[in-house]
C-alpha positions, 0 to 999 in steps of 0.5 A, spaced: 500 499 500 502 506 497 501 513 497 504 519 492 504 526 493 508 531 489 513 535 494 516 541 493 515 539 485 517 532 485 513 525 486 515 522 493 512 515 494 511 512 502 509 506 502 506 503 508 506 496 512 505 493 518 497 490 520 495 498 521 497 499 515 491 501 511 489 505 518 496 510 517 495 509 509 487 513 511 491 518 516 496 520 510 490 521 505 487 525 508 493 530 511 496 530 505 490 531 501 492 537 498 499 534 495 497 527 493 500 526 486 496 525 479 496 518 476 502 518 472 507 522 476 514 520 476 517 517 483 524 520 484 524 518 492 521 512 496 520 512 504 517 506 508 513 507 514 511 501 518 506 502 522 504 494 526 501 493 533 507 488 535 512 493 537 517 487 535 515 488 528 516 496 528 523 495 532 525 490 526 523 495 521 526 501 524 533 496 524 532 495 517 531 504 516 524 504 515 520 509 519 515 506 525 513 509 531 507 505 537 503 511 535 500 514 529 501 521 531 508 519 532 509 516 526 505 521 521 510 526 524 516 522 522 513 521 515 513 528 513 520 529 516 522 524 511 518 526 505 520 534 506 528 531 507 527 527 500 524 532 497 529 537 499 535 531 496 531 531 490 531 537 488 538 540 490 542 543 485 535 546 481 532 551 486 534 556 492 531 552 497 529 556 504 528 555 510 522 559 510 514 559 510 511 562 505 504 565 503 501 568 497 495 573 495 489 569 491 488 574 487 495 576 484 500 569 486 504 574 489 508 570 495 512 572 501 517 568 505 518 568 512 524 566 514 525 563 520 529 558 523 526 551 525 523 552 532 522 559 532 514 559 530 514 559 522 507 555 522 504 559 527 505 564 522 503 561 516 497 559 521 495 566 523 497 569 516 493 564 512 487 565 512 484 569 506 491 568 502 493 561 499 497 557 504 503 555 500 508 551 505 510 552 513 517 549 511 521 550 506 520 554 499 523 552 492 524 557 488 525 557 481 530 560 477 524 565 474 523 567 481 516 563 481 515 559 488 513 552 487 507 549 491 508 545 497 501 545 501 503 539 507 500 538 513 502 543 518 506 541 524 503 543 531 506 542 537 503 539 542 505 543 547 509 549 548 514 545 550 513 538 546 518 536 541 513 531 538 508 535 533 501 532 530 501 533 522 495 537 521 491 538 515 491 545 512 484 545 510 482 543 518 485 550 520 482 553 515 488 555 510 487 554 502 492 550 500 496 553 494 494 550 487 500 545 484 499 549 477 498 556 481 504 561 478 506 564 484 511 570 483 516 570 490 514 578 491 518 579 498 523 575 503 522 577 510 527 575 515 525 574 522 526 575 529 521 574 534 522 579 541 518 581 547 514 588 546 507 590 546 501 588 542 503 591 534 510 591 535 513 591 528 521 593 526 523 593 519 530 594 516 531 593 509 538 589 507 543 591 501 544 585 496 550 583 500 547 583 507 541 579 506 546 574 503 549 572 508 543 573 513 540 568 508 545 563 507 544 559 513 537 559 512 538 554 506 539 548 504 544 545 497 546 552 496 552 549 494 550 545 489 548 550 485 551 552 480 554 559 481 550 559 488 552 566 489 550 569 483 544 565 483 541 567 490 544 575 488 539 575 482 533 572 486 534 578 491 535 583 486 529 581 482 525 583 488 528 589 491 532 586 496 530 582 503 528 585 509 530 583 517 524 584 521 523 584 528 515 583 531 511 581 537 505 576 535 504 573 528 498 578 527 503 585 527 506 581 519 499 582 516 500 589 514 508 587 510 504 581 507 498 587 504 504 591 501 506 584 497 500 585 493 
């Protein structure tokens, strides 16, 4: 039993097994519905996952390099990570890959990349600012050479509690978000490097960055950058196309709404 999804524009198949395989397949199909690949999609990577009532079966699956956890929710989190890593590895050398959430205007398609370190609230930003916009992704933004973004409306990874490392994979539509269609043309309009600070509601400070400063700030937030031909030139060309980037300090996710409105 398997499910193929479009992850960053490439086909990744999840092969599922175990005596609870049907339950796992149904959970994947529901959460990944916006990314389910059309028939005939070329598959560039495969992820194996086992959900079984017998812990010994799960342990054997892990020993064989397959994803397995006793709890369905925990296994879904692992699968999301493995699908995304497989897609990133497949895209290396072709696209600029930013560690960012991304939302786009529904009328113009103009997209904003919200760049931030892991665990600093990209999913919260997507969930808070996404209603009324296209939800593009909460994880990795893949930018083509023409400056457009590849939709990746994956399940959102929501922490079970503020202090927990465990996350629940949640379908975009169950959170009131409209996934960006796979065929949508989404030109990248702005790149915002985010720093959350304690402050009063409405706190927002924007500092435009020159190209060299923006490159220096973005490099740690990229994947497979050195696999690109002339990587720094590629990043510089992207920044010059959109008029540079900006560093933004803010207090709450809603404070960023005016910046997204300005990108339309």
